[in-house]
N, C-alpha and C positions, 0 to 999 in steps of 0.2 A: 604305698597305698593298700588299702581294704578293699577286696573283691570277694563278692558274695557269688556262690555257685549253687545252684539247685542241685540236690545229689539223691538218688537214692538208695545210698546207704550212708555210714558215717564215716568211712574211710578216703582218703583224698584218691583212691585207684578205683573208686566207684564209679558208676555211670551216672551223668548228669542227668536228671531230671527234666523230661520235656515239658513239664507243667511248672509254670512258677507257683502260684498260692495255694496250689496243693502238693507241693512237693514236700517229701515228707523229711528231709535233711538239708540244711545251709550249712554250705561249708563257708568259712569266712577266711580269705587267704591273704596275710598281709607281706605284700611284695617285697617289702622294707628290711622285714625280718626272715623271709622266707619259711615262714610257719602259718598253722593254720586251726582254727577251733571249730566246732562242731556245735551246731545249734538244732534241737529239735523243731520240727514245724507241725509236728503231728496234730495239734491244736487245730490247724486249719484243713487239715488233711480230709476231714469229713465233713466240713462246714456247711451248713445250706446255701448260706450266700456270704460274700464281702472275704472269701479268701484270698483273693489277690490283693485286695486293699490292705488287708490286716496285714499280711505277709511282706507287703510293701513299706507298711509302717515300720514293722519289725526290724526290716534291714535299714532303715535312716536312722533309727535308735541305738542300732551297733556301729553307727559314723562309716558305712559302707560307701564306698565313692563309685563303684562299678558292679553291675550285676551281670551273670552270664548264666541264661537259662536256655531252653528250645523253645518256647513262646510265652508270649505275654499278651494279656486281655488290655482292652481299653481301659478298664477301672484301677487296674496295677500299672499299667503305662501312666496315667497320670498323678498317680501317688506319686510313683518313683521319681518322675520328672519336676513334681512341687518340692520334693526333696532334694534336686539336686543330683540324683543319682543317674549315672550313664547306663544305660541296657545293651547288651551285646546279645546275639543269638549264635546259638552252636548247635551243631547237629550232634548226634550219638558220638560219644566219645567221652573217655572218665574226666573226672574234676579236675586232675593233674595234666591232661591233655588240654584242656580248655585253657587252664591258666598259663600254660606255654604257647598254646597259640595267641592270647590274650597279649602276653609279653612279647611276642613276634610280630604283633601287629597285622595278624592275620584275621581276625573277628571287627565287623564292623558294626559301628554303632547303629542303631534302629530310631527312626525319627517318629515311628506310628505303632501301634497295636498291630499282631500280625495275626491274632485270633479272635474272635467274636467273644463276648462275656461268656461264663460259666463253661468254659471248655474243658473237656475232662479228659 
């Protein structure tokens, strides 16, 4: 399974980025291979609008099945859900810790956006 984690830096030990659409990096962790690849999300970092939708589409195009982030707005939520991507929220921790929490079943899947649109 591929899991995307929003991250502040491009290392697996970096803190998760609590923003979804405007996260600087996306770490895609493959639970079967126990490996990860890093994707820049800088194009959406300063987007005037549509950052959540575009980031959600990019994640879907990477074949990701689940996302771990700090917050998700309504447009990003709809985009991810339409693509069949599950959404899990995590508080301040590293991407590696978030993956371990996910694998241990400690993260809850969300069924709604938890912030308003254009949250920064």
